[in-house]
C-alpha positions in Angstrom: 14.2 -5.2 -0.4 14.5 -7.0 2.9 15.3 -10.6 3.4 12.9 -13.1 1.9 11.2 -15.7 4.0 9.1 -18.7 2.7 5.5 -18.6 3.8 2.6 -20.9 3.3 -1.0 -19.5 3.4 -4.3 -19.6 1.6 -5.1 -16.8 -0.8 -8.0 -15.9 -3.1 -6.8 -16.9 -6.5 -8.9 -14.3 -8.4 -7.7 -11.5 -6.1 -4.1 -12.6 -6.6 -4.5 -12.7 -10.4 -6.1 -9.2 -10.3 -3.4 -7.8 -8.1 -0.7 -9.3 -10.4 -2.3 -7.7 -13.4 -2.8 -4.3 -11.8 0.7 -4.2 -10.3 2.4 -5.4 -13.4 4.0 -8.2 -11.5 5.6 -11.0 -13.4 5.0 -13.7 -10.7 2.5 -14.3 -8.0 5.3 -13.9 -5.4 6.2 -10.5 -6.9 2.5 -9.4 -6.8 2.3 -10.3 -3.1 5.6 -8.4 -2.4 4.5 -5.4 -4.3 1.0 -5.3 -2.7 2.6 -5.5 0.8 5.0 -2.7 -0.1 2.1 -0.6 -1.4 0.2 -1.0 1.9 3.3 0.0 3.9 3.8 3.0 1.6 0.2 4.1 1.9 0.4 3.9 5.7 3.5 6.2 5.7 1.7 8.7 3.4 -1.4 8.7 5.7 0.8 9.2 8.7 2.4 12.2 7.0 -1.1 13.7 6.3 -2.0 13.1 9.9 1.1 14.9 11.2 0.5 17.8 8.8 -3.1 18.1 9.9 -2.0 18.4 13.5 0.4 21.2 12.7 -1.9 23.3 10.6 -5.4 24.0 11.9 -6.8 24.7 8.4 -5.0 21.8 6.6 -7.3 20.5 3.9 -9.8 23.4 4.3 -8.6 25.4 1.3 -11.6 26.6 -0.7 -14.1 25.6 2.0 -15.0 29.1 3.1 
């Protein structure tokens, strides 16, 4: 984990509670950190798919004949 920095912002309480439950976070701060990490991870995965799609012309076309 990188360095932590205190922030103050408005957030939808119901969305935060839902994210906390889904992510299995113990605290609201942990839920926010996990959600941000998940978004960053998803971005890296999608970037990898994009790179693979550029290298292989038929990437993702398996079984579409």
